[in-house]
N, C-alpha and C positions, 0 to 999 in steps of 0.2 A: 379858612379859604377852601373850594370847591376843587377836588381833584378831578381827572379824566375818569378814573372808576366809578367815581360818587356819580358825576354826570351820566357815563351810561346807563347805572342801573337806572338812578331819577327815569331816564329818558324812558328806560325798559318798562318800565311801571306803569307809562303812561301808552304804551303802545296798544292800543285797544283796536279789536275785540278779542286778541288771543287771548288764552287762558293765561290767568294771573301768573302762574307760576313759568310760563314758557319764558319769555324775553330774557327773565332775570337768569333761569338755567344757560341759556344758551351764550348771554355775557359772561357768566361764571367762567363758562368752558372756555371763551374766547380768551379771557384774561388769562387761564390757565396754562393756555398752550400758545404762549405770543412766544414762545421761543422757536416751538416747531412752525410759527407762520412765519418768524424773520426768515428761515431756512427756505420755506414754499414761495414766498412772496417779501423779497427784502425792503421792497418800498414801502410796504406797511409796517416795518420794525419796530416803529415808534409808536408804542401805545404805552409809555412808561408813565409811572405815577409822577405828573407833573402839575403844576395849577396851571388852571386857564387863564388868569392873567398873564402868563410868561410868552401867550401867541407863537407856540410851537408852528414851525413849516406845516402846511396842510400837506396832508400823506394822502396816498391814492386810495383809495377803496379797494376790496377785492372784485368788485361788478360796477360796471357801468348799463345804463339803459338806453335803448331806441326804441321809440313810442311812433306810432302810426298817429293822426289827428282824428279823421275820420270814424266814426264807430267805435273809438278808443276813450278818446278825450271828450269828442263832441259827437254831438248827432244833431246837422244841420246846423242849425245856427246856435242852437242850445248846448251847455256844459251836461255831462256827464255826472252826476252827484257824486260818483266814487272817484273822477278824476282830481277832485280837489284832494281830498285826503291822500290819494298814493302821492301827490308831488308835495305833500306836507311831511311824508315817510323822507321822501327823496332828497328834502330841506334840514333834515336833521332828527325828524322824530322816528328813529330808528332803533336796535339793541347796540349800533357801533357810535351812535352820538355824532356821525360826519354827514357832512353835505356827499350825495351820492351823483356823482354828473350825469347828465341824458342830455340826448337830441330829440329833435321832432324829425324824422324821416318819414315823408309823407309824397304821395303819389299827386297829391293836388298842387295847386300852385294858379298861376293868371295873375296875381302881383308879384310885386318886388318883397324879399325878406323883410326890409324894415317896416314896411306896411304892414307884411301879416304878423311881425314879433308885437307891434303893438296891439293890433286887434285881439290876439291869442293871448297877451298879458292881459288884458282887460276882461276877457270870458274867462280865463281859467282862475284869476285871481291872484296870479304870480307873475313876477317879474321875467320876461324868458329877453334873452341876446339875441341878435339879427344871428349871430353866430352857432346857434342852436338850433338852426330850422335848414333841415334841407330840403327844399322843394322838389318835383320830379324835374324843373330846368333849371335849378341851380347848378349841377352839372355842365350848362351851357357855358359856365366861365373858363371849363379848361379845355374849350375848342376855341375861343375867341380869337386869338391869333392866326387860325387859318384862315377867316372870313372878314376880321374886322375892317378893312379897306374894299371888301367886296359886296354887291348887292346880294342881300337877301331877303327872303319871303317868309313873315313869320305869321301862324295863325292861332286860333283860339281866345278867349276871352272877350270883352265887350269892346267896341269902336276900336282905340291905339293904347289900350292899357300895356298888353303885352309887346308893343313896338318901344314905348316907355323904359320897360324891364330890358327890353332887349340891349339896350341904350345904355342904359347903366352898366350893364355887362361889359360893356365895349365894344357891340358892335355900330361901324358908323353910319352903314346906310342900308336902313332897314324899312319894309315897306310890307304893307298888309293886302288882303283881299278885296276891301273897301276902296283902297286907293288903285285899283285895279277898276274897279265896276265906275268909280267918279273919272276915270279916264277915258272908258269908254263904256258906255252904260249896255250895249249891245253883246257885252261878253256875258252876261247873262239878264235877260230882259224881265225874269219872273219877282225881281227886286229892286225896289226904288229906294234909293238911300233916304233914311229920315233927315231931318234937320242936325240931329246931334251926330249921327254916322258920318256926314259931309263935313262937318267940322273939324272933323277927328283924322280928315284926310290931305296927304300931300300930293301937290301936282307934280307929274311926272310922266314921259313919255317912254311906256315899255317897251316900244318898240325901238328904242335905242338905250335901253337899261338892261343887258342881261343878268337874269337873275341866276345867281352862281349855288344857290342850295336853299331847303325848304325845310324849316324847324315846326314844326308842332308843339308850341309851348303849353298850351293847355286846349281845354274842349272846345274845339269851335261851335259856333253859334249857327252859323248856317252851312250845314253840311253841302247843299246842294251846288252852292255859289265856291265852294271851296274845294269840292272836289274836281268842279269843273277848269277852276283855275290852274290847281296842280295837274291837271292833264294837260292844259295846254302849255305849261311851264315845262313838264318832261317832254313831250313829242316836239317841241320848238327849240329845244336844245336851250331854254333861258328866255328868249324871244317871244314873248308873249304876243300873238298875233301873226307872227311868222310863221314860214310854212312847217307842217308837220315833218319830220324827217326820218320817218319810219313810215312804216306798213307794216298793216294787221297782222300778216302772217310773218312770224320769225324767221319761217326760209327767206324772206323776200326783204327783210329789215336791210337799210341800208348799212356800208360798213360805218362804225365809229371813226373819230378822227385818231391820228396816233396817242393826244394827250389825255383821251377818254380811255383808250385801251390801257394807257398806263395806271390809271388811277382806280385803286381797289379800295371798296369801303370798309372798314374798319369796324366789326362789331356787325355787320350786315348778315341777314341769314340766307341771302345766295350769294353766288360765286361771278355770277356776271358782272360785267362792266357796266357803270352808271354815271353818265355825265353831270346829272344834277344829284346832288346828294340831299336825301329824302331821312329826315330825322324825326320821330315820334317819340315824344320824352315821358309818355304814361301809357301802360299795356293794360291797365283796367279794362276789363269788360263790363263792370259794374260797379257801383259803388252805392253808398248808403246815403239817404237824405232824409227827410221829415215825412216822406213820402212811407206807406205801409212796407211797399215792396221795392227793392234795389234799381237803380236806375241805369241806364247804359251807357258808358265811359268813352274816353276818348279811344280805348280798343275796339271799341265798336263802330267808332268813325276809320279807322285804320282798316278794319273787315270791310267797310263798304268800299272806301277808295280801291284798295285791292280786288274787289269783285267786278266794279267798272273797268279797270283798267287790265283787268286780265280777259274780260267779254271783248273788250277794244282790241288787245294786242296777243290774245293768247297766253299770258304767261301775268305771274306779280311782277313788280316791280321791288329791285333789292332796295333794303332802308335799314338802318341802324335804331334801334332799338333801345331807349335808355330808361329809367324807372324800376323799382322793384317790379320783379326780383331778378335784373340783370346783375351780370356779375361788375361791369363798370360801376353801376351805384353804390353796390355795398363796399368797394373797393375806396369811391369816394366818399363813404360814410366812414370807414375807416379813420382816413386823414382827417376829416372834420373830427370825430372824436379825441383823433391823437393831438391835434390842434388845442382843442378845448382841455383835454386835461394837462396838457402843457402851460396853458393859463392859469390853472386852477393850479398846479404845481407850483410854477414861477420858475421852470427851468426845463432844458431839453429831456424829454424821456425817447429811449433809444427805440422803441417797438410798443405797440399796443396789446399786446396778448397776456400783459399783469394782470387785468384785470379781466372780468368773463363780461362779454357783452350779452346783455340779455334782449331780447327783441318782443317787443309787446304790441301784438296788433287783433285785428278782427277780419283779416283776409286771407284764407289757406291759398288761394290760387297766387296769389303776388308775395305776401310776406312772409309767409309760413315756408314756402318754396326757396324764396331768397335767403332766407336766415339760415334754412339748414344746408343751401350749397354754401355759405359764407362760415359754416362750423359754428355757426351761434345759437344759443339755447333758445328755444322759441316758445310763447306761452299765446295760445288762442282766446280770444275773450267772446263771450258771449252776447255782446253787445252791438254788435253790426251786421255785418254782412253776412257771417257766417249761421247758419240755421243747422240745429242738431237735426230737427225734423226730417231733413234731404238726406240725412244719413250721414256716413262719417268724413271727415274734412280728407279733401283728395290728396293734401301732402300732411304727413302725421305731425303735429307738434310735439316739442316736451311735454308741455302741459297743457290744459285746459280750465280755464278758470272762467268764473259768472263776471266778474268785470276787473278792472285795472285795479283796483285797488287790492283784491285778491291778489291776482297776476305778481304786482311787486312783492307783497307781503312774500309768496312762496318764493319767488327768487330770492329773497333777503336772508331767508331762514334756509335754502338749499346752500347759498354759499356759506353760511354762518356752520351750518351742520359739518364744511369740508374743513374747518380748519380746527 
């Protein structure tokens, strides 16, 4: 019968293209020092010489991974070849011979996690679970309780797709800017609804439906319409078509009602009160598609909106920013990782830090900054937004790799070298 030691050595010999002696040496070192490992990482104390058919309880590995998707695993609709080899390593083809947990942490979105899971599983050739996917707007599940019964406006994506995502999260009264245009075409007379767009709308009288919050789930498709509607909602305190309740000059602005004065935005970039909560889910100014140069993203839309608001009112509007590199998103990711580890472990673990979280990304501005802030080792790959010809990255990663396969191999060898 095959022992765990034999399985590890057999697996290590298959772990190409590193030199033939390297994985075996690391495995031998790993086995020789298991008593030290038991002291440092008690949850990994069991690599005893037992037989595989005894089905021992799944043990925590010394590391776990978070991956960006665009520019790391995929480029546009196409899978980066190194991605499949990297995921094979995580599924057991590594010197430890164990499956290494991972989640996909992306600033993308626009669809539900289950739909994204099915598509990614097909693209990557690996079965992904929906609880392994953390999109830019997944964190909004944590704030549903504040707005579940209140009218909210959602932006981004095609037609009413993000409305359906929001409803799946638990928001019950969800509207889009296309709903507004169907209600009153004169809101933005420069766009005529297509038959498909009109079919996706809900009939509603916005003069009697006060919007309480605006959530930019995904990259908007019609910036001009969406900026106009956001301005209308904010300046009329939620009632689109109602009178503007402010003045261009901050000194002349009418006093806010008491309930607005007492409402502070958690995580906002400014301290002033805001009666309508405005939430952006993705701060990325740029993202990588199949086009040779990076494309502007939701972060650019936020800047465009703020430029218009400042031109009209002399100041920017306070907002909540989720997505990488925000602290809230990384704390949420740690909770998701802990839940994933408990699922694999078959029991409760008291805290996450036992394994080292390795973050793999192509974007120094968002992902490397966020990982460094969270205290995670970070690997920057050269298959996405980052272009070494433009100079060193704005935020220094722990390591720079050609692709995700090299990144995963480096992280595994790094952690094996520590034990």
